[in-house]
C-alpha positions as a Markdown table, in Angstrom:
| # | Residue | x | y | z |
|---|---|---|---|---|
| 1 | Met | 0.0 | 0.0 | 0.0 |
| 2 | Asp | 1.4 | 3.4 | -1.0 |
| 3 | Thr | 1.5 | 6.1 | 1.7 |
| 4 | Pro | 2.5 | 9.7 | 1.2 |
| 5 | Ala | 6.1 | 10.4 | 2.0 |
| 6 | His | 5.1 | 13.1 | 4.6 |
| 7 | Gln | 3.5 | 10.4 | 6.8 |
| 8 | His | 7.0 | 9.0 | 7.5 |
| 9 | Val | 8.4 | 12.3 | 8.8 |
| 10 | Leu | 10.9 | 12.1 | 11.7 |
| 11 | Pro | 9.7 | 13.5 | 15.0 |
| 12 | Val | 12.4 | 16.3 | 14.9 |
| 13 | Phe | 12.9 | 18.3 | 11.7 |
| 14 | Arg | 15.5 | 21.0 | 11.6 |
| 15 | Leu | 15.5 | 23.4 | 8.6 |
| 16 | Thr | 17.8 | 26.1 | 10.1 |
| 17 | Gly | 19.4 | 28.5 | 7.7 |
| 18 | Cys | 18.0 | 26.9 | 4.6 |
| 19 | Asp | 16.7 | 30.1 | 2.8 |
| 20 | Leu | 13.2 | 28.7 | 2.8 |
| 21 | Thr | 10.9 | 30.0 | 0.1 |
| 22 | Asp | 7.1 | 30.1 | 0.0 |
| 23 | Arg | 7.2 | 26.8 | -1.9 |
| 24 | His | 9.2 | 25.3 | 1.0 |
| 25 | Cys | 6.7 | 26.8 | 3.5 |
| 26 | Glu | 3.8 | 25.2 | 1.5 |
| 27 | Ile | 5.5 | 21.8 | 1.9 |
| 28 | Val | 6.0 | 22.3 | 5.7 |
| 29 | Thr | 2.3 | 23.3 | 5.9 |
| 30 | Ser | 1.3 | 20.2 | 4.1 |
| 31 | Val | 3.4 | 18.1 | 6.5 |
| 32 | Leu | 1.8 | 19.9 | 9.5 |
| 33 | Gln | -1.7 | 19.3 | 8.1 |
| 34 | Ser | -1.1 | 15.6 | 7.5 |
| 35 | Ser | -1.1 | 12.7 | 10.0 |
| 36 | Asn | 2.6 | 12.2 | 10.9 |
| 37 | Ser | 5.0 | 11.9 | 13.9 |
| 38 | Leu | 6.5 | 15.4 | 13.6 |
| 39 | Arg | 6.8 | 16.9 | 17.2 |
| 40 | Glu | 9.6 | 19.4 | 16.8 |
| 41 | Leu | 10.2 | 21.9 | 14.0 |
| 42 | Asp | 13.2 | 24.3 | 13.9 |
| 43 | Leu | 12.9 | 27.0 | 11.3 |
| 44 | Ser | 15.5 | 29.3 | 12.9 |
| 45 | Asn | 17.8 | 31.5 | 10.8 |
| 46 | Asn | 15.4 | 31.7 | 7.9 |
| 47 | His | 13.9 | 35.0 | 6.6 |
| 48 | Leu | 10.3 | 33.9 | 6.7 |
| 49 | Gln | 8.2 | 36.4 | 4.7 |
| 50 | His | 4.6 | 37.4 | 5.6 |
| 51 | Ser | 3.3 | 34.7 | 3.1 |
| 52 | Gly | 5.5 | 32.0 | 4.7 |
| 53 | Val | 4.3 | 32.8 | 8.2 |
| 54 | Lys | 0.6 | 32.7 | 7.0 |
| 55 | Leu | 1.2 | 29.3 | 5.5 |
| 56 | Leu | 2.9 | 28.1 | 8.6 |
| 57 | Cys | 0.0 | 29.3 | 10.8 |
| 58 | Ala | -2.5 | 27.5 | 8.5 |
| 59 | Gly | -0.6 | 24.3 | 9.2 |
| 60 | Leu | -0.5 | 25.0 | 13.0 |
| 61 | Lys | -4.3 | 25.4 | 13.0 |
| 62 | Ser | -4.8 | 21.9 | 11.5 |
| 63 | Pro | -6.3 | 19.3 | 13.9 |
| 64 | Asn | -3.6 | 16.9 | 12.6 |
| 65 | Cys | -0.8 | 19.1 | 13.8 |
| 66 | Gln | 1.0 | 17.4 | 16.7 |
| 67 | Leu | 3.9 | 19.8 | 17.1 |
| 68 | Asn | 5.4 | 20.0 | 20.6 |
| 69 | Lys | 8.0 | 22.7 | 19.8 |
| 70 | Leu | 8.5 | 25.3 | 17.2 |
| 71 | Arg | 11.7 | 27.4 | 17.0 |
| 72 | Leu | 11.7 | 30.7 | 15.1 |
| 73 | Ser | 14.9 | 32.3 | 16.3 |
| 74 | Ile | 16.7 | 34.7 | 14.0 |
| 75 | Cys | 13.9 | 34.7 | 11.5 |
| 76 | Asn | 13.6 | 38.5 | 11.1 |
| 77 | Leu | 9.9 | 38.4 | 11.7 |
| 78 | Ser | 8.0 | 41.6 | 10.9 |
| 79 | Asp | 5.5 | 43.2 | 13.2 |
| 80 | Gln | 2.8 | 41.9 | 10.9 |
| 81 | Cys | 4.2 | 38.4 | 11.1 |
| 82 | Cys | 4.1 | 38.6 | 14.9 |
| 83 | Glu | 0.5 | 39.7 | 14.8 |
| 84 | Ile | -0.4 | 36.7 | 12.6 |
| 85 | Leu | 1.3 | 34.3 | 15.0 |
| 86 | Ala | -0.4 | 35.9 | 18.0 |
| 87 | Ser | -3.7 | 35.8 | 16.2 |
| 88 | Thr | -3.2 | 32.1 | 15.5 |
| 89 | Leu | -2.8 | 31.4 | 19.2 |
| 90 | Gln | -5.9 | 33.3 | 20.0 |
| 91 | Ser | -8.1 | 32.1 | 17.1 |
| 92 | Ser | -11.3 | 30.1 | 17.5 |
| 93 | Asp | -9.6 | 27.3 | 15.4 |
| 94 | Tyr | -7.2 | 26.9 | 18.3 |
| 95 | Asn | -9.5 | 25.5 | 20.9 |
| 96 | Ala | -8.7 | 23.7 | 24.1 |
| 97 | Ser | -10.5 | 20.4 | 23.3 |
| 98 | Asn | -8.6 | 20.2 | 20.0 |
| 99 | Ala | -5.4 | 21.1 | 21.7 |
| 100 | Leu | -5.8 | 18.4 | 24.2 |
| 101 | Lys | -6.0 | 15.9 | 21.4 |
| 102 | His | -3.5 | 17.2 | 19.0 |
| 103 | Gln | -0.9 | 19.4 | 20.8 |
| 104 | Phe | -0.6 | 22.5 | 18.7 |
| 105 | Leu | 2.2 | 25.0 | 18.3 |
| 106 | Ala | 5.0 | 24.2 | 20.6 |
| 107 | Met | 2.7 | 22.5 | 23.1 |
| 108 | His | 3.4 | 19.7 | 25.4 |
| 109 | Cys | 0.5 | 17.8 | 26.8 |
| 110 | Val | 1.6 | 16.4 | 30.2 |
| 111 | Cys | -0.9 | 15.3 | 32.8 |
| 112 | Asn | -3.7 | 17.2 | 30.9 |
| 113 | Glu | -1.9 | 20.5 | 31.3 |
| 114 | Leu | -0.8 | 22.4 | 28.2 |
| 115 | Phe | 2.5 | 24.0 | 28.0 |
| 116 | Leu | 3.4 | 26.3 | 25.2 |
| 117 | Ile | 7.0 | 27.2 | 24.5 |
| 118 | Thr | 7.6 | 30.0 | 22.1 |
| 119 | Leu | 11.1 | 30.8 | 21.1 |
| 120 | Leu | 11.4 | 34.2 | 19.5 |
| 121 | Ala | 15.0 | 35.0 | 20.4 |
| 122 | Ser | 16.9 | 37.2 | 17.9 |
| 123 | Cys | 13.9 | 37.7 | 15.6 |
| 124 | Asn | 14.3 | 41.5 | 15.3 |
| 125 | Leu | 11.1 | 42.0 | 17.3 |
| 126 | Thr | 10.4 | 45.6 | 18.3 |
| 127 | Asp | 8.2 | 47.3 | 20.9 |
| 128 | Gln | 5.4 | 47.3 | 18.4 |
| 129 | Cys | 5.2 | 43.5 | 18.5 |
| 130 | Cys | 4.7 | 43.6 | 22.3 |
| 131 | Glu | 1.1 | 44.7 | 22.1 |
| 132 | Ser | 0.1 | 41.5 | 20.4 |
| 133 | Leu | 2.2 | 39.4 | 22.8 |
| 134 | Ala | 0.6 | 41.2 | 25.8 |
| 135 | Leu | -2.9 | 40.5 | 24.4 |
| 136 | Thr | -1.9 | 36.9 | 24.0 |
| 137 | Leu | -0.7 | 36.8 | 27.6 |
| 138 | Gln | -4.0 | 38.3 | 28.8 |
| 139 | Ser | -6.2 | 35.9 | 26.9 |
| 140 | Pro | -8.0 | 33.4 | 29.1 |
| 141 | Asp | -7.5 | 30.8 | 26.4 |
| 142 | Ser | -3.8 | 31.3 | 25.9 |
| 143 | Pro | -1.7 | 28.2 | 26.4 |
| 144 | Leu | 1.5 | 30.2 | 26.5 |
| 145 | Arg | 3.7 | 28.9 | 29.4 |
| 146 | Glu | 7.3 | 29.8 | 28.3 |
| 147 | Leu | 8.5 | 32.7 | 26.1 |
| 148 | Asn | 12.0 | 33.5 | 25.0 |
| 149 | Leu | 12.4 | 37.1 | 23.7 |
| 150 | Ser | 16.1 | 37.5 | 24.1 |
| 151 | Asn | 18.2 | 39.6 | 21.8 |
| 152 | Asn | 15.3 | 41.6 | 20.5 |
| 153 | Asp | 15.0 | 45.4 | 20.7 |
| 154 | Leu | 11.8 | 45.7 | 22.6 |
| 155 | Gln | 12.7 | 49.1 | 24.2 |
| 156 | Asp | 11.3 | 50.1 | 27.6 |
| 157 | Ser | 7.9 | 50.7 | 26.0 |
| 158 | Gly | 7.7 | 47.1 | 24.8 |
| 159 | Val | 8.8 | 45.8 | 28.2 |
| 160 | Lys | 6.1 | 47.9 | 29.9 |
| 161 | Leu | 3.5 | 46.4 | 27.5 |
| 162 | Leu | 4.7 | 42.9 | 28.3 |
| 163 | Cys | 4.5 | 43.6 | 32.0 |
| 164 | Ala | 0.9 | 44.7 | 31.6 |
| 165 | Gly | 0.2 | 41.3 | 30.0 |
| 166 | Leu | 2.1 | 39.5 | 32.8 |
| 167 | Lys | 0.0 | 41.3 | 35.5 |
| 168 | Ser | -3.2 | 39.9 | 34.0 |
| 169 | Pro | -5.0 | 37.3 | 36.2 |
| 170 | Asn | -5.3 | 35.2 | 33.0 |
| 171 | Cys | -1.6 | 35.1 | 32.4 |
| 172 | Gln | -0.3 | 31.5 | 32.7 |
| 173 | Leu | 3.3 | 32.2 | 31.8 |
| 174 | Asn | 5.8 | 30.4 | 33.9 |
| 175 | Ile | 9.1 | 31.4 | 32.2 |
| 176 | Leu | 10.0 | 34.6 | 30.4 |
| 177 | Arg | 13.5 | 34.9 | 29.0 |
| 178 | Tyr | 14.6 | 38.3 | 27.9 |
| 179 | Leu | 18.3 | 39.0 | 27.9 |
| 180 | Asn | 19.0 | 42.4 | 26.5 |
| 181 | Phe | 21.2 | 44.9 | 28.2 |
| 182 | Ser | 19.7 | 47.9 | 26.4 |
| 183 | Val | 16.7 | 48.0 | 28.7 |
| 184 | Ile | 17.9 | 50.6 | 31.1 |
| 185 | Asn | 15.0 | 51.9 | 33.2 |
| 186 | Ala | 11.6 | 50.2 | 32.5 |
| 187 | Asn | 10.3 | 51.1 | 36.0 |
| 188 | Val | 7.8 | 48.2 | 35.9 |
């Protein structure tokens, strides 16, 4: 019996620094939407364009997506790309019952608790991205548990926005990594 090649995907797939095009992102999306064993996807050090991020998010919304970890470090994500990713996390397609069955974007399902790890280190994020991230942190449905924002120029204003999200009673974040010595006086 013939089976599609993407059903035999290894559990860990690293595509770091591969100059991914939209066509490559279409293939990755197809893999995410299919039944397979892919649990970890590393797309770091690729300049994902707006269209590539939209394709990736379409795959992440699939009920077949069983990804445990997604790495997007050094991807030069634009503010618009960050908004698309944040919107994906907050979308109605991303519901808790589906997540319990299919472990979406960077989630680990352990003892019926969802843990979301988002690695956005060195992605050229700015303070303008922080509003979407803060809204994600404040969302009662956000599965976000760990966030790495190191080596991004979030400015004091971005850090203040993140702190507003962290202060929300809905915030479930356990770990926030942000190493950037340019934040001088956030007063938060």
